[in-house]
LUMRORO-594101 format. One record per residue (C-alpha): residue in three letters; x, y, z. Coordinates in nm, 3 decimals. Example, Ala and Ser with C-alpha at 12.3 -4.5 7.8 and 13.67 -1.06 7.14 Angstrom:
2
{node ALA, {1.230, -0.450, 0.780}}
{node SER, {1.367, -0.106, 0.714}}
***
This chain:
228
{node GLY, {15.007, 6.684, 0.412}}
{node SER, {15.080, 6.949, 0.153}}
{node PRO, {15.447, 7.019, 0.074}}
{node PRO, {15.597, 7.309, 0.271}}
{node MET, {15.609, 7.643, 0.093}}
{node VAL, {15.951, 7.715, -0.050}}
{node ARG, {16.062, 8.074, -0.003}}
{node GLU, {16.273, 8.124, -0.311}}
{node THR, {16.391, 8.469, -0.220}}
{node HIS, {16.518, 8.413, 0.132}}
{node ALA, {16.761, 8.134, 0.186}}
{node TYR, {16.924, 8.148, 0.530}}
{node GLY, {16.772, 8.486, 0.612}}
{node LEU, {16.958, 8.653, 0.325}}
{node PRO, {16.796, 8.953, 0.154}}
{node CYS, {16.707, 8.962, -0.217}}
{node LEU, {17.012, 9.084, -0.406}}
{node ASP, {17.065, 9.220, -0.756}}
{node GLU, {17.416, 9.081, -0.765}}
{node ASN, {17.592, 8.798, -0.589}}
{node PRO, {17.871, 8.921, -0.359}}
{node PHE, {17.978, 8.564, -0.283}}
{node SER, {18.235, 8.452, -0.535}}
{node ILE, {18.434, 8.131, -0.534}}
{node ARG, {18.727, 8.299, -0.705}}
{node PRO, {19.025, 8.370, -0.478}}
{node LEU, {19.074, 8.728, -0.360}}
{node GLU, {19.314, 8.954, -0.546}}
{node ALA, {19.616, 9.136, -0.401}}
{node GLY, {19.429, 9.450, -0.291}}
{node GLU, {19.141, 9.273, -0.118}}
{node SER, {19.296, 9.182, 0.217}}
{node GLY, {19.007, 9.361, 0.390}}
{node LYS, {18.786, 9.075, 0.276}}
{node LEU, {18.994, 8.807, 0.450}}
{node ILE, {18.781, 8.663, 0.728}}
{node GLY, {18.890, 8.415, 0.993}}
{node ARG, {19.247, 8.420, 0.866}}
{node GLU, {19.375, 8.731, 1.043}}
{node ASP, {19.615, 8.547, 1.273}}
{node VAL, {19.798, 8.360, 0.997}}
{node PHE, {19.791, 8.666, 0.771}}
{node THR, {19.939, 8.889, 1.041}}
{node ARG, {20.209, 8.634, 1.119}}
{node LEU, {20.317, 8.597, 0.756}}
{node GLN, {20.296, 8.972, 0.705}}
{node SER, {20.527, 9.027, 1.003}}
{node PHE, {20.784, 8.785, 0.855}}
{node LEU, {20.791, 9.006, 0.543}}
{node LYS, {20.810, 9.327, 0.744}}
{node LEU, {21.075, 9.201, 0.986}}
{node ARG, {21.267, 9.043, 0.697}}
{node SER, {21.255, 8.703, 0.859}}
{node ALA, {21.336, 8.457, 0.577}}
{node ARG, {21.146, 8.131, 0.622}}
{node ARG, {21.004, 7.836, 0.435}}
{node ILE, {20.642, 7.782, 0.530}}
{node MET, {20.385, 7.522, 0.443}}
{node LEU, {20.036, 7.673, 0.443}}
{node LEU, {19.808, 7.378, 0.512}}
{node GLY, {19.433, 7.379, 0.463}}
{node PRO, {19.160, 7.212, 0.259}}
{node LEU, {19.051, 7.334, -0.082}}
{node GLY, {18.833, 7.642, -0.044}}
{node SER, {18.979, 7.737, 0.295}}
{node GLY, {19.127, 8.058, 0.158}}
{node ARG, {19.490, 7.954, 0.104}}
{node THR, {19.527, 8.116, -0.237}}
{node SER, {19.340, 8.430, -0.126}}
{node LEU, {19.569, 8.462, 0.174}}
{node VAL, {19.894, 8.443, -0.022}}
{node ARG, {19.764, 8.681, -0.291}}
{node CYS, {19.670, 8.938, -0.027}}
{node LEU, {20.028, 8.919, 0.109}}
{node LYS, {20.178, 9.042, -0.220}}
{node PRO, {20.151, 9.418, -0.155}}
{node TYR, {20.351, 9.366, 0.167}}
{node ALA, {20.642, 9.196, -0.011}}
{node GLY, {20.948, 9.358, -0.169}}
{node ALA, {20.880, 9.152, -0.482}}
{node SER, {20.684, 8.837, -0.546}}
{node ALA, {20.678, 8.528, -0.762}}
{node THR, {20.395, 8.275, -0.789}}
{node ILE, {20.463, 7.928, -0.921}}
{node ASP, {20.129, 7.776, -1.022}}
{node HIS, {20.249, 7.507, -1.261}}
{node LEU, {20.567, 7.304, -1.308}}
{node PRO, {20.678, 7.119, -1.621}}
{node ALA, {20.778, 6.754, -1.585}}
{node LYS, {21.108, 6.824, -1.759}}
{node SER, {21.371, 6.973, -1.522}}
{node PRO, {21.115, 7.117, -1.276}}
{node ALA, {21.373, 7.254, -1.030}}
{node THR, {21.543, 7.468, -1.294}}
{node SER, {21.199, 7.582, -1.414}}
{node LEU, {21.106, 7.680, -1.059}}
{node LEU, {21.421, 7.891, -1.029}}
{node THR, {21.383, 8.048, -1.374}}
{node MET, {21.020, 8.139, -1.297}}
{node CYS, {21.135, 8.311, -0.978}}
{node TYR, {21.399, 8.496, -1.180}}
{node ARG, {21.158, 8.610, -1.454}}
{node GLN, {20.895, 8.731, -1.208}}
{node MET, {21.128, 8.896, -0.957}}
{node ILE, {21.415, 9.025, -1.167}}
{node GLY, {21.268, 9.022, -1.518}}
{node GLY, {21.440, 8.946, -1.846}}
{node GLU, {21.601, 8.622, -1.952}}
{node PRO, {21.769, 8.418, -1.677}}
{node PRO, {22.124, 8.288, -1.728}}
{node LEU, {22.138, 7.936, -1.873}}
{node ASP, {22.401, 7.824, -1.625}}
{node ARG, {22.222, 7.709, -1.311}}
{node MET, {22.492, 7.820, -1.069}}
{node GLU, {22.491, 8.166, -1.223}}
{node LEU, {22.111, 8.172, -1.210}}
{node VAL, {22.107, 8.088, -0.840}}
{node ASN, {22.382, 8.338, -0.759}}
{node ASP, {22.190, 8.614, -0.939}}
{node LEU, {21.874, 8.523, -0.749}}
{node VAL, {22.056, 8.512, -0.415}}
{node ASN, {22.215, 8.854, -0.474}}
{node GLU, {21.892, 9.007, -0.599}}
{node MET, {21.697, 8.891, -0.292}}
{node TYR, {21.936, 9.085, -0.070}}
{node SER, {21.873, 9.406, -0.264}}
{node PHE, {21.522, 9.451, -0.121}}
{node ASN, {21.609, 9.651, 0.187}}
{node GLU, {21.263, 9.741, 0.310}}
{node LYS, {21.057, 9.425, 0.276}}
{node LEU, {21.137, 9.063, 0.212}}
{node PRO, {21.049, 8.910, -0.127}}
{node LEU, {20.774, 8.647, -0.137}}
{node ILE, {20.777, 8.321, -0.333}}
{node VAL, {20.451, 8.126, -0.346}}
{node ILE, {20.433, 7.770, -0.473}}
{node ASP, {20.066, 7.691, -0.536}}
{node VAL, {20.055, 7.407, -0.789}}
{node PRO, {19.761, 7.171, -0.853}}
{node ALA, {19.762, 6.833, -0.679}}
{node SER, {19.813, 6.667, -1.017}}
{node ASP, {20.165, 6.817, -1.024}}
{node LEU, {20.260, 6.663, -0.690}}
{node SER, {20.528, 6.420, -0.812}}
{node VAL, {20.683, 6.697, -1.019}}
{node LEU, {20.671, 6.932, -0.719}}
{node GLU, {20.848, 6.671, -0.507}}
{node VAL, {21.131, 6.644, -0.760}}
{node ALA, {21.156, 7.024, -0.788}}
{node LEU, {21.170, 7.082, -0.412}}
{node ARG, {21.422, 6.808, -0.357}}
{node ASP, {21.646, 6.919, -0.641}}
{node ALA, {21.618, 7.294, -0.571}}
{node HIS, {21.635, 7.256, -0.193}}
{node SER, {21.987, 7.388, -0.139}}
{node SER, {21.926, 7.677, -0.381}}
{node LEU, {21.596, 7.776, -0.216}}
{node GLU, {21.764, 7.762, 0.125}}
{node ARG, {22.000, 8.038, 0.016}}
{node LEU, {21.726, 8.279, -0.091}}
{node ASN, {21.655, 8.568, 0.142}}
{node ALA, {21.280, 8.539, 0.093}}
{node LEU, {20.959, 8.414, 0.248}}
{node LEU, {20.875, 8.093, 0.064}}
{node VAL, {20.518, 7.969, 0.106}}
{node LEU, {20.412, 7.626, -0.014}}
{node VAL, {20.034, 7.590, -0.040}}
{node CYS, {19.923, 7.239, 0.045}}
{node ASP, {19.633, 7.025, 0.166}}
{node VAL, {19.647, 6.732, 0.406}}
{node LYS, {19.641, 6.466, 0.135}}
{node GLU, {19.923, 6.632, -0.059}}
{node ARG, {20.124, 6.668, 0.260}}
{node HIS, {20.092, 6.295, 0.331}}
{node GLN, {20.233, 6.219, -0.012}}
{node LEU, {20.539, 6.438, 0.022}}
{node PRO, {20.846, 6.265, 0.166}}
{node SER, {20.977, 6.376, 0.504}}
{node ALA, {21.301, 6.487, 0.336}}
{node VAL, {21.095, 6.760, 0.168}}
{node LEU, {20.857, 6.828, 0.460}}
{node ASP, {21.137, 6.879, 0.711}}
{node GLY, {21.243, 7.193, 0.528}}
{node PHE, {20.911, 7.365, 0.602}}
{node GLU, {20.752, 7.524, 0.905}}
{node LEU, {20.387, 7.420, 0.927}}
{node HIS, {20.110, 7.681, 0.949}}
{node ARG, {19.759, 7.534, 0.953}}
{node LEU, {19.448, 7.720, 0.850}}
{node SER, {19.194, 7.649, 1.121}}
{node PRO, {18.840, 7.551, 1.015}}
{node PHE, {18.591, 7.837, 0.987}}
{node THR, {18.367, 7.895, 1.289}}
{node ALA, {18.003, 8.004, 1.275}}
{node GLY, {18.130, 8.347, 1.385}}
{node ASP, {18.363, 8.361, 1.083}}
{node VAL, {18.077, 8.269, 0.850}}
{node MET, {17.863, 8.537, 1.013}}
{node ALA, {18.137, 8.800, 0.968}}
{node LEU, {18.197, 8.693, 0.608}}
{node VAL, {17.829, 8.709, 0.513}}
{node ARG, {17.783, 9.049, 0.677}}
{node GLN, {18.097, 9.190, 0.517}}
{node ARG, {18.013, 9.063, 0.167}}
{node LEU, {17.653, 9.185, 0.192}}
{node ALA, {17.776, 9.527, 0.304}}
{node SER, {18.000, 9.535, -0.006}}
{node VAL, {17.683, 9.546, -0.220}}
{node GLY, {17.506, 9.788, 0.013}}
{node ALA, {17.288, 9.533, 0.196}}
{node MET, {17.323, 9.634, 0.558}}
{node ASP, {17.020, 9.484, 0.729}}
{node CYS, {17.004, 9.111, 0.696}}
{node GLU, {16.839, 8.851, 0.912}}
{node PHE, {17.125, 8.607, 0.870}}
{node SER, {17.170, 8.460, 1.218}}
{node MET, {17.424, 8.253, 1.409}}
{node GLN, {17.189, 7.955, 1.357}}
{node ASP, {17.201, 8.017, 0.981}}
{node ALA, {17.579, 8.032, 0.995}}
{node ALA, {17.598, 7.704, 1.189}}
{node ALA, {17.352, 7.538, 0.948}}
{node LEU, {17.554, 7.658, 0.652}}
{node LEU, {17.874, 7.515, 0.802}}
{node ASP, {17.699, 7.183, 0.863}}
{node ASP, {17.584, 7.176, 0.502}}
{node CYS, {17.915, 7.245, 0.334}}
{node ASP, {18.196, 7.260, 0.596}}
***
């Protein structure tokens, strides 16, 4: 028979659009309204900041599950924040602490490590309203360096009155030793449901003024099947 007609304009019952509201870049700090299917984890972490409940949390989920978006959207709710997205192989623990210092206090950190940690500890207690947030979101290629940093900076990080979030996927978690893992409370990002996909599509389409779309639950389920 003849090949089926391909409708180029309508994939999955989506309308023709002048711009693409679906971006693979993570959300920025002010875009928490765009977080879909992550409300429970977001609310929990947000309450830790609000209630000043210092914790060390491992945020576990596959690449593309919204981990980076989630932690970025938490920033406005924190007293101060630092994001560690790379670690040098040479003295990674000290680098981790100096990065926290530069981003949260500003200026040049003391060279003496004990002094550096004491300054950080004292500074973290000066945020009376909301807890500071430290996010460690390094690429998987830095895993061995991260392990050294977390092990070596463990006792220092334990003293910080902050919410520390380590972004991780299952494979990375398996490679970290239990000595490191035991220091973290595990929060898993649950897989998206068809309902989440539906909500996300509707919300993103609305952001470019496309209100009436024929995107259905079946489309959402098919999309999930195609690309998890």
